[in-house]
C-alpha positions in Angstrom: -2.1 -145.0 23.4 -5.1 -147.0 22.1 -4.2 -150.3 20.6 -7.7 -151.8 20.7 -8.6 -151.0 17.1 -7.5 -148.8 14.2 -9.2 -145.4 13.8 -8.1 -145.3 10.2 -9.2 -147.9 7.6 -7.6 -148.1 4.2 -10.2 -148.3 1.4 -7.5 -149.7 -1.0 -4.2 -151.4 -0.2 -1.1 -149.5 -1.1 1.9 -151.1 -2.7 5.4 -150.2 -1.6 8.2 -151.4 0.6 7.7 -151.6 4.3 9.1 -148.9 6.5 10.1 -149.6 10.1 9.6 -146.9 12.7 8.9 -146.6 16.4 6.4 -144.6 18.5 6.7 -144.3 22.2 9.5 -147.0 22.1 7.3 -149.6 20.4 8.2 -150.9 16.9 5.7 -150.5 14.0 5.8 -151.0 10.2 4.2 -148.7 7.6 4.1 -148.5 3.9 6.5 -146.2 2.0 4.6 -143.0 1.2 2.4 -143.1 4.3 2.2 -140.0 6.4 3.2 -140.4 10.1 -0.4 -139.8 11.0 -1.8 -142.4 8.6 0.8 -144.9 9.9 -0.1 -144.3 13.5 -3.9 -144.3 13.0 -3.8 -147.5 11.0 -2.2 -149.2 14.0 -4.9 -147.8 16.3 -2.6 -145.4 18.0 -3.4 -141.9 19.4 -1.0 -139.1 19.0 -1.3 -137.3 22.4 -3.5 -136.2 25.2 -5.4 -132.9 25.3 -3.6 -130.1 27.0 -6.6 -129.2 29.3 -7.7 -132.7 30.2 -6.8 -136.3 29.7 -8.8 -136.9 26.5 -7.0 -138.6 23.6 -6.2 -136.6 20.6 -5.3 -137.4 17.0 -5.2 -135.3 13.8 -8.1 -133.0 13.3 -7.9 -131.5 9.8 -5.5 -134.0 8.2 -4.0 -131.4 6.0 -1.6 -129.4 8.1 -3.8 -126.4 9.1 -5.0 -127.1 12.6 -1.8 -127.8 14.6 -3.4 -130.8 16.3 -1.0 -133.6 15.1 2.4 -132.5 16.4 4.7 -135.4 17.4 8.3 -135.3 18.5 11.2 -136.9 16.8 13.9 -138.8 18.7 16.2 -135.9 17.6 14.1 -133.5 19.6 12.3 -131.6 16.9 8.6 -131.3 16.4 7.0 -132.9 13.3 3.5 -132.4 11.9 2.3 -136.0 11.6 -0.3 -135.3 8.8 2.2 -133.9 6.4 5.5 -135.7 7.3 6.2 -139.0 5.4 7.2 -141.9 7.7 10.9 -142.7 7.2 12.9 -145.9 7.8 14.2 -145.9 11.4 12.1 -142.9 12.5 11.7 -142.6 16.3 8.6 -140.7 17.4 7.1 -139.6 20.7 3.8 -138.0 21.7 5.7 -135.6 24.0 9.1 -134.1 23.8 11.8 -136.6 24.8 13.5 -135.9 28.1 16.8 -134.0 27.7 20.0 -136.0 28.4 21.6 -134.6 31.5 24.8 -132.6 30.7 26.8 -134.4 33.5 26.4 -137.8 31.9 
């Protein structure tokens, strides 16, 4: 994750109630109507690491065509960050969450 500066700058402020969510266990606030990708990039976060190296990755096409912005929900399913609206209480990860051992 990169928290040194936002990669995404709003050209106009959006109105709407705040939406609390978490990414990699850290709390964040977005604006209602933001996509998950816009919310993460506006906080200076990166979505994941490249599969064939350690380079940081974010969304590429920003319209749901390139498959480069998958994130994982706390429920275990994959979400496309560029087309999924951020929701109150959403828990997100850059990699699949570890399964809960069955013997617990």
